[in-house]
C-alpha positions in Angstrom: -25.4 2.3 0.0 -27.6 1.7 -3.3 -26.6 0.4 -6.0 -26.4 2.9 -8.2 -24.3 5.4 -5.7 -21.6 2.2 -4.9 -21.2 1.8 -9.5 -20.9 5.7 -9.4 -17.9 5.1 -6.3 -16.7 2.4 -8.4 -16.2 4.2 -11.6 -14.8 7.6 -10.1 -12.1 5.4 -8.1 -11.5 3.5 -11.9 -11.0 6.9 -13.5 -9.0 8.1 -11.1 -6.3 5.1 -11.2 -6.2 5.8 -14.7 -5.9 9.4 -14.5 -3.4 9.7 -12.3 -1.5 7.0 -13.9 -1.2 8.6 -17.2 -1.8 12.6 -15.6 0.0 12.7 -12.4 -1.1 13.6 -9.3 -0.5 17.3 -10.0 -2.4 17.5 -13.7 -6.2 15.4 -11.5 -8.7 17.5 -10.4 -12.0 16.7 -9.4 -13.5 18.3 -12.6 -11.7 16.3 -15.2 -11.9 13.0 -13.2 -16.1 14.5 -13.3 -16.4 15.1 -17.0 -14.4 11.1 -18.0 -16.7 9.5 -15.3 -20.0 11.8 -17.6 -21.2 13.4 -14.3 -21.5 16.6 -12.5 -18.1 18.4 -10.4 -20.7 18.5 -7.3 -21.5 14.7 -7.8 -18.5 13.5 -6.7 -18.5 15.3 -3.3 -21.0 13.0 -2.4 -18.1 10.3 -2.4 -15.1 11.9 -1.6 -14.6 15.0 0.6 -11.8 15.4 -1.7 -9.1 15.3 -3.9 -6.9 13.2 -1.5 -10.3 11.2 0.4 -10.5 10.3 -3.6 -6.6 9.1 -4.8 -7.0 7.8 -1.0 -9.8 5.8 -1.5 -7.8 4.1 -4.8 -4.0 3.0 -2.9 -6.2 1.7 -0.4 -7.9 -0.3 -2.6 -4.8 -1.6 -4.6 -2.7 -2.0 -1.1 -6.3 -4.2 0.2 -5.3 -6.5 -3.1 -2.1 -6.2 -2.7 -2.5 -7.7 0.6 -4.5 -10.3 0.3 -2.3 -11.3 -3.0 0.2 -10.6 0.1 -1.1 -13.2 2.2 -2.0 -16.5 0.2 1.8 -16.4 -1.6 2.9 -15.7 1.9 1.2 -19.3 3.3 3.2 -21.2 0.2 6.5 -19.9 1.4 8.2 -22.6 3.6 10.9 -20.2 4.7 12.2 -17.0 6.8 13.6 -15.7 3.5 11.1 -16.8 1.9 8.6 -14.8 3.1 10.4 -11.4 3.9 11.1 -11.8 0.9 7.3 -12.5 -1.0 6.5 -9.2 2.1 9.3 -7.0 0.6 8.5 -7.2 -3.1 4.1 -6.8 -2.1 4.7 -3.5 -1.4 7.3 -2.3 -3.9 5.2 -3.6 -6.4 2.4 -1.4 -4.2 5.0 1.2 -4.1 5.6 1.0 -8.2 1.8 0.9 -9.1 1.2 4.3 -6.7 4.8 6.0 -7.4 2.4 9.3 -9.1 1.3 9.7 -6.0 4.5 8.4 -3.5 6.8 10.3 -5.5 4.8 13.5 -6.0 6.0 16.0 -3.1 3.2 17.5 -3.1 1.1 14.7 -2.3 3.5 13.5 0.3 2.3 16.9 1.9 -1.4 16.7 1.3 -1.5 12.7 2.4 0.4 14.3 5.8 -2.9 13.8 7.5 -3.8 10.2 5.8 -0.5 9.0 5.8 -0.5 8.0 9.7 -4.3 6.2 8.6 -2.6 4.1 5.8 0.2 3.6 7.4 -1.1 2.0 10.0 -3.1 -0.1 7.7 0.2 -1.3 6.4 1.7 -1.6 8.7 -0.8 -4.7 10.5 -0.9 -6.3 7.1 2.6 -6.8 6.9 2.9 -8.0 10.8 -0.1 -10.9 10.2 1.9 -11.8 6.9 5.6 -12.3 8.6 4.3 -13.3 12.0 4.5 -16.8 12.0 8.4 -17.1 9.4 9.2 -14.7 12.9 8.1 -16.5 15.4 9.6 -19.9 14.2 12.6 -18.3 12.9 14.1 -15.7 14.9 16.6 -16.1 17.2 15.2 -15.2 19.5 11.8 -14.7 19.5 9.9 -11.7 21.4 6.6 -10.7 19.9 7.9 -7.0 20.2 10.4 -8.4 17.3 7.7 -8.6 14.7 6.3 -4.8 14.6 10.4 -3.6 14.2 11.0 -5.9 11.5 7.3 -5.0 10.0 8.3 -1.0 10.2 11.4 -1.6 8.3 10.6 -4.1 5.7 7.8 -0.8 5.0 10.9 1.9 5.4 13.0 0.1 3.4 11.3 -0.9 0.2 9.6 2.4 0.3 12.8 3.7 -0.1 13.6 1.2 -3.3 16.3 -0.3 -1.1 16.7 -4.4 -3.1 16.1 -7.0 -0.9 19.1 -8.5 -0.6 20.6 -5.8 1.4 17.3 -5.3 3.6 18.1 -8.8 4.2 21.7 -8.0 5.3 20.8 -5.9 7.5 18.3 -8.1 9.7 19.6 -11.3 9.2 21.4 -11.6 12.3 17.9 -12.3 13.5 17.2 -15.0 12.3 18.2 -18.8 11.7 18.3 -18.9 7.9 18.5 -22.0 5.9 
């Protein structure tokens, strides 16, 4: 992709992130982001098919950054609880950053078609982050256990359940120090 196009895409994502954080999902429009970026509204459609594609690109970029930071942080942890808590906190932070979209019922309805794709990306990141701790600390380890724990981490953290409550549910699966 030519450099100019890459810069326009980055500008659109940056403006979208700021506008959604300030105005919310429902008030955000392609026309307003085009105006904010100093481009014609039709130009945006060269990069993104819809409002949801553009917002989804912002969220995916946010997750990629969070995931990279999470993997680095997990590598420095030594115990099962520390690893799981780090992963949990990463997802909570991602949810807080993207709350204008995550907490908007219309956004959730619109993103339903994309949610499976995004969920797989997040799930794979969580699995890779927790797999070593699960293998080391699980009372009775089986590889099939890891995706279940990863799904629970995502489910509970997105719902805003605190880590201690979550860990109390899964603690019997692990040997903790």
